[in-house]
LUMVO-930554 format. One record per atom (N, C-alpha, C): residue in three letters; x, y, z. Coordinates in pm, whole numbers. Example, Ala and Ser with C-alpha at 12.3 -4.5 7.8 and 13.67 -1.06 7.14 Angstrom:
<rs>
{type=ala&X=1319&Y=-569&Z=780}
{type=ala&X=1230&Y=-450&Z=780}
{type=ala&X=1320&Y=-330&Z=780}
{type=ser&X=1285&Y=-225&Z=708}
{type=ser&X=1367&Y=-106&Z=714}
{type=ser&X=1290&Y=3&Z=787}
</rs>
This chain:
<rs>
{type=met&X=-1636&Y=-625&Z=-228}
{type=met&X=-1499&Y=-629&Z=-182}
{type=met&X=-1494&Y=-658&Z=-33}
{type=ser&X=-1554&Y=-575&Z=50}
{type=ser&X=-1538&Y=-590&Z=193}
{type=ser&X=-1605&Y=-715&Z=249}
{type=ala&X=-1691&Y=-780&Z=172}
{type=ala&X=-1754&Y=-903&Z=220}
{type=ala&X=-1649&Y=-1013&Z=239}
{type=lys&X=-1538&Y=-1008&Z=166}
{type=lys&X=-1434&Y=-1109&Z=176}
{type=lys&X=-1331&Y=-1073&Z=285}
{type=ile&X=-1337&Y=-954&Z=335}
{type=ile&X=-1231&Y=-907&Z=424}
{type=ile&X=-1279&Y=-901&Z=568}
{type=asp&X=-1212&Y=-974&Z=656}
{type=asp&X=-1237&Y=-964&Z=799}
{type=asp&X=-1155&Y=-845&Z=849}
{type=pro&X=-1222&Y=-739&Z=895}
{type=pro&X=-1148&Y=-620&Z=938}
{type=pro&X=-1043&Y=-648&Z=1045}
{type=ala&X=-1074&Y=-735&Z=1141}
{type=ala&X=-977&Y=-765&Z=1246}
{type=ala&X=-853&Y=-833&Z=1189}
{type=glu&X=-872&Y=-927&Z=1098}
{type=glu&X=-758&Y=-995&Z=1036}
{type=glu&X=-679&Y=-898&Z=948}
{type=phe&X=-749&Y=-810&Z=879}
{type=phe&X=-683&Y=-710&Z=796}
{type=phe&X=-592&Y=-624&Z=883}
{type=val&X=-644&Y=-577&Z=996}
{type=val&X=-566&Y=-493&Z=1086}
{type=val&X=-446&Y=-570&Z=1141}
{type=arg&X=-466&Y=-696&Z=1178}
{type=arg&X=-355&Y=-778&Z=1227}
{type=arg&X=-244&Y=-788&Z=1123}
{type=gln&X=-282&Y=-815&Z=1000}
{type=gln&X=-182&Y=-829&Z=894}
{type=gln&X=-114&Y=-696&Z=864}
{type=trp&X=-193&Y=-589&Z=860}
{type=trp&X=-140&Y=-456&Z=830}
{type=trp&X=-38&Y=-414&Z=937}
{type=thr&X=-77&Y=-431&Z=1063}
{type=thr&X=12&Y=-386&Z=1172}
{type=thr&X=130&Y=-480&Z=1192}
{type=ala&X=122&Y=-601&Z=1140}
{type=ala&X=235&Y=-693&Z=1146}
{type=ala&X=340&Y=-659&Z=1040}
{type=gly&X=309&Y=-563&Z=955}
{type=gly&X=405&Y=-519&Z=854}
{type=gly&X=400&Y=-597&Z=725}
{type=arg&X=295&Y=-675&Z=705}
{type=arg&X=285&Y=-748&Z=579}
{type=arg&X=266&Y=-650&Z=465}
{type=ser&X=320&Y=-683&Z=351}
{type=ser&X=311&Y=-594&Z=235}
{type=ser&X=170&Y=-596&Z=177}
{type=ala&X=141&Y=-497&Z=95}
{type=ala&X=10&Y=-492&Z=28}
{type=ala&X=-8&Y=-615&Z=-61}
{type=val&X=98&Y=-661&Z=-121}
{type=val&X=91&Y=-781&Z=-205}
{type=val&X=52&Y=-902&Z=-120}
{type=glu&X=117&Y=-916&Z=-5}
{type=glu&X=87&Y=-1029&Z=84}
{type=glu&X=-57&Y=-1024&Z=135}
{type=ile&X=-101&Y=-906&Z=172}
{type=ile&X=-238&Y=-890&Z=221}
{type=ile&X=-337&Y=-919&Z=108}
{type=ala&X=-308&Y=-868&Z=-9}
{type=ala&X=-396&Y=-893&Z=-125}
{type=ala&X=-407&Y=-1042&Z=-152}
{type=asp&X=-295&Y=-1111&Z=-146}
{type=asp&X=-296&Y=-1257&Z=-169}
{type=asp&X=-376&Y=-1329&Z=-61}
{type=ala&X=-361&Y=-1286&Z=63}
{type=ala&X=-430&Y=-1352&Z=174}
{type=ala&X=-582&Y=-1341&Z=161}
{type=phe&X=-629&Y=-1225&Z=113}
{type=phe&X=-773&Y=-1203&Z=101}
{type=phe&X=-826&Y=-1226&Z=-41}
{type=glu&X=-735&Y=-1259&Z=-131}
{type=glu&X=-771&Y=-1280&Z=-272}
{type=glu&X=-839&Y=-1157&Z=-332}
{type=ile&X=-771&Y=-1044&Z=-311}
{type=ile&X=-818&Y=-916&Z=-366}
{type=ile&X=-700&Y=-848&Z=-434}
{type=ser&X=-725&Y=-736&Z=-499}
{type=ser&X=-618&Y=-662&Z=-565}
{type=ser&X=-545&Y=-573&Z=-465}
{type=gln&X=-426&Y=-530&Z=-503}
{type=gln&X=-351&Y=-438&Z=-419}
{type=gln&X=-425&Y=-306&Z=-404}
{type=thr&X=-495&Y=-266&Z=-508}
{type=thr&X=-575&Y=-144&Z=-502}
{type=thr&X=-685&Y=-159&Z=-397}
{type=ser&X=-745&Y=-277&Z=-389}
{type=ser&X=-848&Y=-301&Z=-289}
{type=ser&X=-792&Y=-296&Z=-148}
{type=val&X=-668&Y=-338&Z=-131}
{type=val&X=-603&Y=-329&Z=0}
{type=val&X=-594&Y=-183&Z=41}
{type=ala&X=-545&Y=-98&Z=-48}
{type=ala&X=-532&Y=44&Z=-18}
{type=ala&X=-668&Y=108&Z=7}
{type=thr&X=-767&Y=69&Z=-72}
{type=thr&X=-903&Y=123&Z=-57}
{type=thr&X=-962&Y=83&Z=77}
{type=phe&X=-943&Y=-43&Z=117}
{type=phe&X=-998&Y=-90&Z=243}
{type=phe&X=-930&Y=-20&Z=360}
{type=ala&X=-799&Y=-1&Z=351}
{type=ala&X=-726&Y=71&Z=456}
{type=ala&X=-780&Y=213&Z=469}
{type=cys&X=-806&Y=277&Z=358}
{type=cys&X=-861&Y=413&Z=358}
{type=cys&X=-1001&Y=414&Z=421}
{type=lys&X=-1083&Y=316&Z=387}
{type=lys&X=-1218&Y=309&Z=443}
{type=lys&X=-1213&Y=289&Z=595}
{type=leu&X=-1120&Y=205&Z=642}
{type=leu&X=-1107&Y=186&Z=785}
{type=leu&X=-1068&Y=315&Z=855}
{type=arg&X=-973&Y=388&Z=798}
{type=arg&X=-932&Y=516&Z=857}
{type=arg&X=-1047&Y=615&Z=861}
{type=lys&X=-1123&Y=623&Z=752}
{type=lys&X=-1237&Y=715&Z=747}
{type=lys&X=-1343&Y=678&Z=850}
{type=ala&X=-1350&Y=549&Z=884}
{type=ala&X=-1447&Y=503&Z=984}
{type=ala&X=-1396&Y=529&Z=1126}
{type=gly&X=-1273&Y=577&Z=1138}
{type=gly&X=-1218&Y=609&Z=1268}
{type=gly&X=-1117&Y=510&Z=1323}
{type=val&X=-1087&Y=406&Z=1248}
{type=val&X=-986&Y=308&Z=1291}
{type=val&X=-849&Y=374&Z=1280}
{type=gly&X=-768&Y=361&Z=1384}
{type=gly&X=-636&Y=424&Z=1387}
{type=gly&X=-530&Y=345&Z=1313}
{type=leu&X=-561&Y=301&Z=1193}
{type=leu&X=-468&Y=222&Z=1113}
{type=leu&X=-350&Y=309&Z=1072}
{type=pro&X=-227&Y=267&Z=1107}
{type=pro&X=-112&Y=350&Z=1073}
{type=pro&X=-91&Y=359&Z=922}
{type=arg&X=-43&Y=473&Z=883}
{type=arg&X=-11&Y=491&Z=740}
{type=arg&X=124&Y=428&Z=712}
{type=arg&X=137&Y=381&Z=592}
{type=arg&X=264&Y=321&Z=549}
{type=arg&X=352&Y=429&Z=490}
{type=asn&X=478&Y=425&Z=523}
{type=asn&X=573&Y=515&Z=460}
{type=asn&X=616&Y=453&Z=328}
{type=ala&X=628&Y=537&Z=230}
{type=ala&X=677&Y=487&Z=101}
{type=ala&X=821&Y=441&Z=120}
{type=lys&X=848&Y=318&Z=82}
{type=lys&X=982&Y=264&Z=100}
{type=lys&X=1077&Y=313&Z=-8}
{type=arg&X=1019&Y=352&Z=-119}
{type=arg&X=1103&Y=398&Z=-229}
{type=arg&X=1083&Y=547&Z=-247}
{type=his&X=1190&Y=618&Z=-234}
{type=his&X=1187&Y=762&Z=-257}
{type=his&X=1248&Y=787&Z=-395}
{type=leu&X=1179&Y=862&Z=-475}
{type=leu&X=1232&Y=891&Z=-607}
{type=leu&X=1342&Y=996&Z=-597}
{type=asp&X=1454&Y=964&Z=-655}
{type=asp&X=1563&Y=1060&Z=-664}
{type=asp&X=1545&Y=1131&Z=-798}
{type=val&X=1468&Y=1237&Z=-794}
{type=val&X=1431&Y=1308&Z=-917}
{type=val&X=1554&Y=1358&Z=-991}
{type=ala&X=1648&Y=1413&Z=-918}
{type=ala&X=1769&Y=1466&Z=-983}
{type=ala&X=1845&Y=1355&Z=-1056}
{type=ala&X=1859&Y=1239&Z=-995}
{type=ala&X=1930&Y=1128&Z=-1058}
{type=ala&X=1855&Y=1077&Z=-1181}
{type=leu&X=1724&Y=1071&Z=-1172}
{type=leu&X=1645&Y=1026&Z=-1288}
{type=leu&X=1655&Y=1125&Z=-1403}
{type=asn&X=1650&Y=1253&Z=-1370}
{type=asn&X=1663&Y=1354&Z=-1475}
{type=asn&X=1803&Y=1353&Z=-1537}
{type=ala&X=1903&Y=1320&Z=-1456}
{type=ala&X=2038&Y=1309&Z=-1508}
{type=ala&X=2050&Y=1193&Z=-1606}
{type=leu&X=1983&Y=1083&Z=-1576}
{type=leu&X=1981&Y=968&Z=-1669}
{type=leu&X=1916&Y=1008&Z=-1801}
{type=ile&X=1808&Y=1082&Z=-1793}
{type=ile&X=1739&Y=1126&Z=-1915}
{type=ile&X=1829&Y=1219&Z=-1995}
{type=ala&X=1896&Y=1309&Z=-1926}
{type=ala&X=1985&Y=1405&Z=-1995}
{type=ala&X=2099&Y=1331&Z=-2066}
{type=lys&X=2153&Y=1226&Z=-2004}
{type=lys&X=2261&Y=1150&Z=-2067}
{type=lys&X=2213&Y=1073&Z=-2188}
{type=ala&X=2086&Y=1033&Z=-2186}
{type=ala&X=2032&Y=953&Z=-2296}
{type=ala&X=1999&Y=1038&Z=-2417}
{type=arg&X=1982&Y=1167&Z=-2396}
{type=arg&X=1949&Y=1256&Z=-2508}
{type=arg&X=2074&Y=1284&Z=-2591}
{type=pro&X=2056&Y=1289&Z=-2722}
{type=pro&X=2172&Y=1317&Z=-2808}
{type=pro&X=2217&Y=1460&Z=-2799}
</rs>
């Protein structure tokens, strides 16, 4: 996996705000590999910022949908 990834380019793309999908496409790797490589960089001491989840689950709203669907 990491043989295909230039760490400097990875960091440039990550900090530029590119999505995991875009980074995966750029390096021809899976989205899982993007997350794994980011984790490996952090463990090595690279100060790669963590991404905030853009989607927050509204658990109450989802449970309300389930309750309405039940007979």
